[in-house]
Structures are given as C-alpha cells and as structure tokens.
C-alpha positions in Angstrom: 0.0 0.0 0.0 2.7 2.5 0.9 5.0 2.6 -2.1 5.1 6.3 -3.0 7.8 8.8 -2.5 5.8 10.7 0.1 6.3 9.9 3.7 4.0 7.1 4.9 1.9 9.4 7.2 1.2 11.6 4.1 0.1 8.5 2.1 -2.2 7.5 5.0 -3.8 10.9 5.1 -4.1 11.0 1.3 -5.8 7.6 1.3 -8.3 8.6 4.0 -9.0 11.8 2.0 -9.6 9.8 -1.1 -11.9 7.4 0.7 -13.9 10.3 1.9 -14.1 12.0 -1.5 -15.1 8.7 -3.1 -17.8 8.1 -0.5 -16.2 5.0 1.0 -16.1 6.9 4.3 -19.1 9.1 5.2 -19.5 11.9 7.7 -19.5 10.4 11.2 -17.9 7.2 10.2 -15.2 5.9 12.5 -11.7 5.3 11.1 -9.3 2.7 12.2 -7.4 3.5 15.3 -3.7 4.2 15.2 -3.1 0.7 16.7 -5.2 -0.9 14.0 -3.3 0.9 11.3 0.0 -0.1 12.8 -1.0 -3.7 13.0 -2.7 -3.9 9.6 0.0 -2.1 7.7 3.0 -3.0 9.9 4.0 0.5 10.6 4.9 2.5 13.7 1.7 3.7 15.5 3.3 7.2 15.7 3.2 7.3 11.9 -0.5 6.7 11.8 -1.0 9.2 14.7 0.8 11.8 12.7 -1.6 11.3 9.7 -4.6 11.5 12.0 -3.2 14.7 13.6 -2.8 16.3 10.2 -6.4 15.3 9.2 -7.8 16.6 12.5 -5.9 19.8 12.0 -7.4 20.2 8.5 -10.9 19.6 9.9 -11.3 16.3 8.1 -11.4 14.1 11.2 -12.4 14.8 14.8 -11.6 12.9 17.9 -14.1 11.7 20.4 -12.1 11.2 23.6 -11.9 7.5 24.6 -13.8 6.4 21.5 -11.7 7.2 18.4 -11.4 9.3 15.3 -14.4 10.1 13.1 -15.0 11.7 9.7 -16.0 15.3 10.4 -19.3 16.7 9.3 -19.0 18.3 5.8 -15.6 16.8 5.2 -16.5 15.3 1.8 -17.7 18.6 0.4 -14.8 20.6 1.7 -12.3 18.0 0.3 -14.2 17.9 -3.1 -14.2 21.7 -3.3 -10.5 21.9 -2.6 -9.8 19.1 -5.2 -11.9 20.9 -7.8 -9.9 24.1 -7.4 -6.6 22.2 -7.5 -7.8 20.2 -10.6 -8.7 23.3 -12.5 -5.5 25.2 -11.6 -3.0 22.3 -11.9 -4.4 20.2 -14.6 -7.1 21.8 -16.8 -5.5 25.2 -17.1 -2.3 23.8 -18.6 -4.3 21.7 -21.0 -6.3 24.7 -22.2 -3.1 26.7 -22.6 -1.5 24.0 -24.7 -4.6 23.6 -26.8 -4.6 27.3 -27.6 -0.9 27.0 -28.6 -1.9 24.2 -30.9 -4.6 26.4 -32.5 -7.6 24.5 -31.1 -10.8 26.4 -30.6 -12.9 26.5 -27.5 -15.6 24.6 -29.4 -13.2 21.8 -30.3 -12.2 21.5 -26.6 -15.8 21.5 -25.4 -16.9 19.0 -28.0 -14.1 16.7 -27.0 -14.9 17.1 -23.3 -18.6 16.3 -24.0 -17.6 13.2 -26.0 -15.3 11.9 -23.3 -17.6 12.7 -20.4 -20.4 10.5 -21.8 
C-alpha cells in the first residue's frame, strides 16, 4: 500500500481523504485506530497518529475522547471543493493553454470534453 515517494503518514492521510471523497467513508464514520493501522500495515503507531493529527488539524477528522477518530461533518464537500480548485488550476488550465498554442478552438475542446464525459 505504501510505495510512493511521500512519507507514509502523508500517504495514509491522502488515502483517507480519497476514501472520503469517493464516499467509502461518510460523515460520522469511525476510522481505524492508530493501533489498528499499525498492526494492519505493519507501521509505527506514531506514523498513523501523525496522519490523524494532520487530518484533524485540517478539519477532516475529529476525535471523540476515549472512542476514536471520526470523519468530520461536511468533510467530503470541503475536500471535493479543494480538489476541484486544484484540478482546474493544476491540470485543466495547462491543457487549455497547450490547446490554444496548438490552435484549437474552445468549441473543439468543449466537444471533446462532452464526448469523453459520456
């Protein structure tokens, strides 16, 4: 599972964010404990705790003392909104700029998007 260049705690946090955006984790769902993460993925519990701390700081998770960590209310929409902005700025804008350099019209781009989006 953890094979990227990013630190493991970042990969854990990114996976939880992806699970929330995809709807695999819903508002109010409990996530695995740091101990469960450590045992399941054979990592240091402090690594999982660091991921959870980051997510809690971002308002994605919240802690219920003595019970565990849960997906915060509205987390999915906040994450989706942030990803939309990032997608447009980081991925779509460069595509549109290159298309303009290639002499493609807005209509050509829109027609292709409509075709692919079906």
